C-alpha positions as CSV (number, residue, x, y, z in Angstrom):
1,M,0.1,-0.1,-0.3
2,L,2.9,2.5,0.6
3,E,4.2,2.0,-2.7
4,L,0.6,2.9,-4.0
5,L,0.5,6.1,-2.2
6,K,4.0,6.9,-2.6
7,E,3.4,6.6,-6.3
8,Y,7.0,5.4,-7.3
9,K,5.2,3.1,-9.7
10,I,2.3,3.4,-11.8
11,I,-1.0,1.7,-10.7
12,S,-1.1,-0.7,-14.0
13,G,2.7,-1.9,-12.8
14,L,1.9,-2.5,-9.1
15,A,-1.1,-4.3,-10.2
16,A,0.8,-6.5,-12.4
17,E,3.7,-7.0,-10.0
18,Y,0.9,-8.1,-7.3
19,E,-1.3,-9.7,-9.6
20,M,-4.2,-7.4,-8.7
21,F,-6.7,-5.6,-10.3
22,P,-5.6,-2.1,-11.3
23,N,-9.2,-0.7,-10.3
24,Q,-8.8,-2.4,-7.0
25,L,-5.6,-0.7,-6.0
26,Q,-7.1,2.8,-7.2
27,R,-10.2,2.0,-5.1
28,W,-7.7,1.7,-2.1
29,K,-5.5,4.4,-3.0
30,S,-8.7,6.8,-3.1
31,E,-10.0,5.4,0.2
32,A,-6.9,5.7,1.8
33,T,-6.4,9.3,0.8
34,Q,-9.9,10.6,1.7
35,K,-9.6,8.7,5.1
36,M,-5.9,9.2,5.9
37,H,-6.6,11.9,8.5
38,L,-8.4,9.1,10.8
39,I,-4.8,7.7,11.5
40,F,-4.1,10.7,13.4
41,I,-7.5,10.6,15.5
42,K,-6.7,9.2,18.9
43,D,-9.1,6.1,19.6
44,S,-10.7,6.3,16.2
45,D,-13.1,3.7,15.8
46,E,-13.5,4.5,12.1
47,A,-9.7,4.0,11.4
48,E,-9.8,0.7,13.1
49,K,-12.8,-0.4,11.3
50,L,-10.9,0.7,7.9
51,Q,-7.7,-1.1,8.9
52,K,-9.8,-4.4,9.4
53,K,-11.6,-4.0,6.4
54,H,-8.4,-3.6,4.5
55,E,-7.0,-6.5,6.1
56,S,-10.1,-8.4,5.1
57,E,-10.0,-7.5,1.6
58,A,-6.3,-8.4,1.2
59,E,-6.5,-11.8,2.9
60,D,-9.6,-12.7,0.5
61,L,-7.6,-11.4,-2.5
62,T,-4.7,-13.7,-1.5
63,K,-7.1,-16.5,-1.1
64,Q,-8.1,-15.7,-4.4
65,I,-4.5,-15.6,-6.0
66,N,-3.7,-19.0,-4.6
67,N,-6.4,-21.1,-5.8
């Protein structure tokens, strides 16, 4: 995710490297930039929910890739 936010590589390149769909990476990037400020809010339930959602999505995608 950090590579995506730093924009060292284009989305299509990252998608190919990690065997993901570019639109999924774009959605993650958009959501992260919109909600990044929540990281700095102490005791933020929203940030925790967002983290769990991303972890769940990543886990699901990993299972799909491995099948």
